[in-house]
Residue frames as qw, qx, qy, qz and C-alpha x, y, z in Angstrom:
[[0.155, 0.227, -0.464, -0.842, 28.55, -15.71, -8.63],
 [0.211, -0.247, -0.899, -0.293, 26.04, -18.55, -9.04],
 [0.124, -0.559, -0.687, 0.447, 23.98, -17.24, -6.10],
 [0.056, 0.457, -0.015, -0.887, 23.93, -13.74, -7.57],
 [0.201, 0.044, -0.703, -0.681, 22.63, -15.09, -10.87],
 [0.226, -0.418, -0.880, -0.014, 19.87, -17.03, -9.12],
 [0.094, -0.559, -0.460, 0.683, 18.93, -13.98, -7.05],
 [0.130, 0.329, -0.275, -0.894, 18.75, -11.76, -10.13],
 [0.245, -0.121, -0.826, -0.494, 16.67, -14.34, -12.04],
 [0.194, -0.491, -0.813, 0.247, 14.28, -14.80, -9.10],
 [0.003, -0.514, -0.227, 0.827, 13.84, -11.03, -8.77],
 [0.193, 0.194, -0.499, -0.822, 13.08, -10.67, -12.49],
 [0.257, -0.264, -0.891, -0.266, 10.56, -13.54, -12.45],
 [0.152, -0.555, -0.690, 0.440, 8.74, -12.21, -9.40],
 [0.059, 0.439, -0.007, -0.896, 8.61, -8.68, -10.86],
 [0.242, 0.031, -0.679, -0.693, 7.15, -10.02, -14.12],
 [0.249, -0.393, -0.885, -0.005, 4.57, -12.08, -12.23],
 [0.083, -0.545, -0.480, 0.683, 3.55, -9.08, -10.13],
 [0.136, 0.316, -0.256, -0.903, 3.17, -6.88, -13.21],
 [0.280, -0.095, -0.801, -0.520, 0.94, -9.50, -14.91],
 [0.136, -0.416, -0.842, 0.314, -1.37, -9.88, -11.90],
 [0.208, -0.127, -0.118, -0.963, -4.51, -7.84, -12.54],
 [0.107, 0.290, 0.897, -0.317, -7.39, -8.95, -10.31],
 [0.180, -0.350, -0.538, -0.745, -10.86, -8.50, -11.74],
 [0.292, 0.099, 0.532, -0.788, -13.64, -6.96, -9.72],
 [0.104, -0.319, -0.874, -0.351, -17.08, -8.47, -10.21],
 [0.332, 0.040, 0.292, -0.896, -20.60, -7.15, -9.75],
 [0.034, -0.251, -0.957, -0.142, -24.02, -8.80, -9.64],
 [0.009, -0.742, -0.642, 0.192, -26.56, -6.03, -9.11],
 [0.100, 0.277, 0.120, 0.948, -27.60, -2.60, -10.34],
 [0.188, -0.609, -0.701, 0.320, -29.81, -0.88, -7.77],
 [0.017, 0.461, 0.161, 0.872, -31.79, 2.34, -8.16],
 [0.266, -0.458, -0.680, 0.507, -32.96, 3.92, -4.90],
 [0.054, -0.671, -0.325, -0.664, -35.68, 6.56, -4.93],
 [0.368, -0.279, -0.549, 0.697, -35.03, 8.70, -1.84],
 [0.131, -0.110, -0.086, -0.982, -37.63, 11.27, -2.86],
 [0.355, 0.318, 0.679, -0.558, -41.32, 11.69, -2.18],
 [0.585, 0.524, -0.129, -0.605, -42.19, 11.62, -5.90],
 [0.907, 0.170, 0.383, 0.035, -42.37, 8.79, -8.41],
 [0.053, -0.621, 0.609, 0.492, -39.35, 8.21, -10.63],
 [0.843, 0.347, 0.378, -0.164, -40.06, 6.53, -13.96],
 [0.751, 0.652, -0.062, 0.085, -38.42, 5.36, -17.17],
 [0.381, -0.777, 0.487, 0.115, -35.09, 4.69, -15.46],
 [0.915, 0.363, -0.112, 0.137, -32.36, 3.22, -17.64],
 [0.432, -0.759, 0.454, 0.179, -28.82, 2.48, -16.48],
 [0.852, 0.501, -0.131, 0.078, -26.26, 1.64, -19.17],
 [0.658, -0.555, 0.354, 0.365, -22.80, 0.32, -18.34],
 [0.426, 0.815, -0.232, -0.315, -20.87, 1.92, -21.21],
 [0.086, -0.550, 0.804, 0.208, -17.85, -0.43, -21.38],
 [0.308, 0.054, 0.949, 0.029, -20.04, -3.53, -21.76],
 [0.293, -0.084, -0.493, -0.815, -23.13, -1.95, -23.33],
 [0.237, -0.373, -0.890, 0.109, -25.35, -3.75, -20.84],
 [0.258, -0.360, -0.083, -0.893, -28.59, -1.97, -20.03],
 [0.189, -0.329, -0.850, 0.365, -30.78, -2.21, -16.92],
 [0.199, -0.356, -0.232, -0.883, -34.17, -0.58, -16.51],
 [0.007, -0.371, -0.776, 0.510, -36.96, 0.16, -14.06],
 [0.019, 0.593, 0.599, 0.537, -40.36, 1.28, -15.37],
 [0.312, -0.751, -0.082, -0.576, -41.50, 3.02, -12.20],
 [0.486, -0.061, -0.659, 0.570, -40.10, 3.45, -8.70],
 [0.365, -0.811, -0.398, -0.225, -42.53, 4.69, -6.07],
 [0.095, -0.822, 0.315, -0.465, -41.40, 7.20, -3.41],
 [0.402, -0.595, 0.631, -0.292, -38.87, 5.79, -0.95],
 [0.956, 0.072, 0.260, -0.114, -38.67, 2.48, -2.83],
 [0.268, -0.558, 0.696, 0.364, -35.93, 0.48, -4.56],
 [0.864, 0.440, -0.075, -0.232, -35.61, -1.20, -7.95],
 [0.494, -0.518, 0.671, 0.192, -33.08, -4.04, -8.08],
 [0.784, 0.501, -0.298, -0.212, -31.65, -5.68, -11.17],
 [0.635, -0.474, 0.609, 0.034, -29.91, -8.92, -10.13],
 [0.792, 0.514, -0.302, -0.134, -27.80, -11.05, -12.46],
 [0.945, -0.119, -0.064, 0.298, -24.99, -13.58, -12.33],
 [0.459, -0.704, 0.196, 0.506, -21.54, -12.37, -11.36],
 [0.645, 0.703, 0.136, 0.267, -19.95, -10.37, -14.17],
 [0.605, -0.045, -0.035, 0.794, -16.56, -8.81, -14.64],
 [0.037, -0.932, -0.252, 0.256, -16.68, -5.14, -13.72],
 [0.599, 0.324, 0.171, 0.713, -14.82, -3.19, -16.38],
 [0.203, -0.520, -0.197, 0.806, -13.82, 0.30, -15.34],
 [0.117, 0.352, 0.526, 0.765, -15.68, 2.99, -17.18],
 [0.222, 0.003, 0.225, -0.949, -18.89, 4.88, -16.78],
 [0.125, 0.483, 0.862, -0.090, -22.60, 4.41, -16.25],
 [0.146, -0.157, -0.246, -0.945, -25.12, 6.53, -18.10],
 [0.039, 0.421, 0.823, -0.380, -28.37, 7.03, -16.21],
 [0.204, -0.241, -0.327, -0.891, -31.60, 8.45, -17.64],
 [0.104, -0.425, -0.833, 0.338, -34.78, 8.99, -15.62],
 [0.178, -0.563, -0.324, -0.739, -37.96, 11.01, -15.36],
 [0.191, -0.146, -0.670, 0.702, -38.73, 12.66, -12.04],
 [0.178, 0.484, 0.555, -0.652, -42.30, 13.36, -10.95],
 [0.504, 0.669, 0.546, 0.010, -43.66, 13.35, -14.52],
 [0.023, 0.870, -0.168, -0.464, -41.24, 16.08, -15.65],
 [0.586, 0.704, -0.375, -0.145, -38.74, 16.13, -18.47],
 [0.968, -0.008, -0.118, 0.223, -36.30, 13.26, -18.91],
 [0.212, -0.889, 0.404, 0.023, -32.91, 13.78, -17.28],
 [0.936, 0.231, -0.165, 0.209, -29.60, 12.15, -18.07],
 [0.226, -0.867, 0.441, -0.062, -26.24, 12.01, -16.39],
 [0.839, 0.292, -0.427, 0.167, -23.03, 10.03, -16.78],
 [0.587, -0.744, 0.290, -0.133, -21.10, 8.78, -13.74],
 [0.333, 0.564, -0.747, 0.112, -17.55, 7.49, -13.39],
 [0.922, -0.267, -0.172, -0.221, -17.59, 3.95, -12.06],
 [0.241, 0.600, -0.674, 0.358, -14.35, 3.98, -10.09],
 [0.834, -0.312, -0.454, 0.013, -13.80, 1.09, -7.71],
 [0.385, -0.852, 0.286, -0.210, -12.63, 2.10, -4.22],
 [0.390, 0.558, -0.720, 0.135, -9.14, 0.71, -3.53],
 [0.298, -0.289, 0.787, -0.456, -10.26, -1.17, -0.41],
 [0.855, 0.132, 0.028, -0.500, -12.84, -3.35, -2.25],
 [0.536, -0.281, 0.793, 0.072, -12.06, -7.08, -2.29],
 [0.300, 0.328, -0.639, -0.628, -11.82, -8.67, -5.74],
 [0.146, -0.074, -0.982, -0.099, -13.55, -11.95, -4.86],
 [0.109, 0.505, 0.709, -0.481, -16.71, -10.35, -3.46],
 [0.217, 0.575, 0.588, 0.525, -19.37, -9.03, -5.82],
 [0.049, -0.180, -0.169, 0.968, -20.11, -5.31, -5.88],
 [0.207, 0.721, 0.659, -0.045, -23.38, -3.49, -6.40],
 [0.186, 0.194, 0.217, 0.938, -23.67, -0.45, -8.67],
 [0.086, -0.655, -0.670, 0.339, -26.08, 1.95, -6.94],
 [0.061, 0.412, 0.252, 0.873, -27.90, 4.98, -8.29],
 [0.135, -0.511, -0.635, 0.564, -29.54, 7.23, -5.68],
 [0.013, 0.622, 0.386, 0.681, -32.27, 9.71, -6.60],
 [0.195, -0.121, -0.518, 0.824, -32.34, 12.48, -3.95],
 [0.121, 0.631, 0.638, -0.425, -35.42, 14.43, -2.74],
 [0.186, 0.664, -0.110, -0.716, -34.83, 17.08, -5.44],
 [0.838, 0.489, 0.182, -0.163, -34.81, 14.46, -8.21],
 [0.264, 0.786, -0.556, -0.064, -31.04, 14.52, -8.82],
 [0.989, -0.003, -0.144, 0.030, -29.05, 11.32, -9.24],
 [0.138, -0.762, 0.630, -0.049, -25.76, 10.22, -7.72],
 [0.908, 0.205, -0.360, -0.063, -23.77, 7.02, -8.18],
 [0.225, -0.659, 0.694, -0.183, -21.55, 4.80, -6.06],
 [0.690, 0.113, -0.712, -0.067, -20.38, 1.21, -5.82],
 [0.610, -0.522, 0.395, -0.447, -21.05, -0.81, -2.71],
 [0.583, 0.222, -0.782, 0.021, -19.80, -4.16, -1.47],
 [0.803, -0.525, -0.131, -0.251, -21.07, -6.40, 1.27],
 [0.279, -0.718, 0.612, -0.179, -18.66, -7.07, 4.10],
 [0.589, 0.273, -0.757, -0.083, -16.78, -10.36, 3.81],
 [0.121, -0.206, 0.805, -0.542, -17.58, -11.16, 7.44]]
């Protein structure tokens, strides 16, 4: 009977500890990549959960704008991106910032916005290999 009580108590404690464990992902860069042959300007990337804003005044064709910062907790949510493509009208789009399940919590991620040759934006998270 005593062993059963210990087994039940150990199971309850380990289940409670597992439920409380919530690893935090971190990120340290917002990168905007211009994969087009036109200039992209007035780029602003806002991480909605934190309200943090990152900007690039002008990104020449086939160039990159990096915003580096100290490691920060990555709260799930969305990124709002605004940009002007080739001197045209301002565009805006909101992207879900889901973290892929295979990302490691102790390694910083990069939030990446890609501008394609047609001037459209896409978003993904990236993470350097731990090797």
